[in-house]
C-alpha positions in Angstrom: 101.3 144.6 58.6 101.0 142.0 61.2 98.0 140.1 62.1 97.5 142.1 65.2 95.9 145.5 64.5 95.7 147.5 67.8 92.3 149.6 68.0 91.5 149.1 64.5 87.9 150.0 64.9 88.9 153.2 66.8 91.6 154.2 64.3 89.0 153.7 61.4 86.4 155.9 63.1 88.9 158.7 63.8 90.2 158.5 60.2 86.6 158.6 58.8 85.6 161.6 60.9 88.7 163.5 59.9 88.0 162.8 56.3 84.3 163.6 56.4 85.2 166.9 58.1 87.8 167.8 55.7 86.3 166.6 52.3 82.7 166.0 53.1 80.9 162.6 53.6 79.8 162.0 50.0 83.5 162.7 48.7 85.1 160.3 51.0 85.6 156.5 50.1 86.2 153.5 52.3 89.6 153.1 50.5 90.6 156.6 51.8 89.5 155.9 55.2 91.4 152.7 55.5 94.4 154.3 54.0 94.2 157.3 56.5 93.9 154.7 59.3 96.9 152.6 58.0 94.7 149.6 57.5 93.0 147.7 54.7 89.6 148.0 53.1 89.1 144.3 54.3 89.8 145.4 57.9 87.3 148.3 57.5 84.4 145.9 56.4 85.2 143.6 59.3 84.3 146.4 61.7 81.7 148.5 59.7 79.0 147.6 57.3 79.6 150.7 55.2 81.0 154.3 55.6 77.8 155.5 57.1 77.8 153.1 60.0 81.0 154.6 61.2 79.1 157.6 62.6 76.2 155.5 64.0 77.9 152.4 65.5 77.7 153.8 69.0 73.9 154.3 68.9 73.4 150.6 70.0 75.6 151.1 73.2 73.8 154.4 73.8 70.2 152.8 73.7 71.3 149.9 75.8 72.6 152.3 78.5 69.6 154.4 78.4 67.2 151.4 78.6 69.2 149.7 81.3 69.0 152.8 83.6 65.2 153.3 83.1 64.5 149.6 83.7 66.6 149.6 86.8 64.8 152.6 88.3 63.0 152.0 91.6 59.6 150.5 91.2 57.9 153.4 92.6 59.8 156.0 90.4 57.4 158.1 88.2 58.0 157.6 84.5 59.7 160.9 83.9 62.0 160.3 87.0 63.0 156.9 85.6 63.8 158.5 82.3 65.8 161.1 84.1 68.1 158.3 85.4 68.7 157.2 81.9 69.4 160.8 80.8 71.9 161.4 83.5 73.8 158.1 82.6 73.9 159.0 78.8 74.9 162.5 79.4 77.8 161.3 81.8 78.9 158.9 78.9 79.5 162.0 76.6 81.6 163.7 79.2 85.0 163.5 77.5 83.7 163.3 73.9 82.9 167.0 73.1 85.3 167.4 70.2 84.1 164.2 68.6 80.4 164.9 69.3 80.7 168.4 67.7 82.4 167.3 64.7 80.2 164.4 64.1 77.2 166.6 64.5 78.5 169.0 61.9 79.1 166.3 59.5 75.7 164.8 59.9 74.0 168.2 59.7 75.6 168.8 56.3 74.2 165.6 54.7 70.5 164.8 54.2 71.0 161.2 54.1 72.9 161.2 57.4 70.3 163.5 59.0 67.6 160.9 58.0 69.7 158.1 59.5 70.1 160.0 62.7 66.3 160.5 63.0 65.8 156.8 62.4 68.1 156.0 65.3 66.4 158.5 67.5 63.0 156.9 66.7 64.4 153.6 67.6 65.6 154.9 70.9 62.2 156.3 71.6 60.4 153.1 70.8 62.9 151.1 72.9 62.2 153.5 76.0 58.4 153.2 75.5 58.8 149.6 75.5 60.8 149.7 78.9 58.2 151.9 80.3 55.4 149.7 79.4 57.4 146.9 81.0 57.4 149.0 84.2 53.5 149.2 84.1 53.2 152.5 82.3 50.2 152.5 80.0 49.7 154.1 76.6 49.9 156.7 75.5 51.7 157.9 78.5 54.7 155.5 77.8 55.2 156.8 74.2 54.7 160.4 75.2 57.1 160.1 78.1 59.7 158.5 75.8 59.4 161.0 73.0 59.8 163.7 75.8 62.9 162.2 77.0 64.5 162.0 73.5 63.6 165.6 72.9 65.3 166.7 76.3 68.3 164.7 75.3 68.4 166.5 71.9 68.1 169.9 73.4 70.7 169.3 76.0 73.0 167.9 73.5 72.7 170.7 71.1 73.4 173.3 73.7 76.4 171.3 75.0 78.1 171.4 71.5 77.5 175.1 71.2 81.0 176.9 70.6 80.4 179.2 73.6 79.0 176.6 76.0 81.2 175.8 79.0 78.8 173.7 81.1 78.9 169.9 81.0 76.3 168.0 79.1 74.8 166.4 82.3 74.0 169.9 83.6 72.5 171.1 80.4 70.3 167.8 80.1 69.0 168.4 83.6 68.3 172.0 82.9 66.3 170.9 79.8 64.4 168.3 81.8 63.5 171.0 84.4 62.2 173.2 81.7 60.2 170.4 80.3 58.6 169.7 83.6 57.7 173.3 84.0 56.1 173.6 80.6 54.3 170.2 81.2 53.0 171.4 84.6 51.5 174.6 82.9 54.3 177.0 83.9 56.5 179.2 81.9 60.2 179.3 81.4 61.9 182.6 82.3 62.1 185.0 79.4 65.3 185.6 77.8 67.3 188.7 78.6 67.4 191.0 75.4 71.1 191.2 75.4 72.6 188.2 77.2 69.9 185.6 76.2 69.7 184.6 79.9 66.5 184.5 81.9 65.9 185.5 85.6 66.3 181.9 86.2 69.0 179.5 84.7 67.6 178.2 81.5 70.7 176.4 80.1 70.3 178.4 76.8 73.8 179.3 75.3 
């Protein structure tokens, strides 16, 4: 193989996800990932610290995007509205990645170690958002509470989006989850689900 390895990182990520889905995360080795990608183990370790990080390498970009949008919100924006801008941007970034996101989620859900890693990444995101809000003049505990709420809204919207029967895009589902959160925080109640369709009298975003 020549010195030029086009899209080696992407090929390794795709190969890893395929193997994790086919064989399971624990049963897959770095050597097998590299072979599936048509690359070497040395190339793998130039791009990823270990086989776990293949699944989490995008977390840094996600956090940076979220934080950047919140930090750039108008000075007079309420904390939840600043966070809404970040939620919109992150959801849009997932627009064409449904198949990847669904497969990745299934792999992580099937492994306790990966679930723990996912929780750590989400906690890091929440901490970064809280710090950003504090930089905008939001006091504690409001900054941390708002950041945790934004992460929860993201998780709800994401999990609805990857549902097998869900046809709406992630941005819409995240906005609906945020609307529901605001209603609950204001002391209101979300529309009850229809006993057969699961749909309330108002759109709830529930699959």
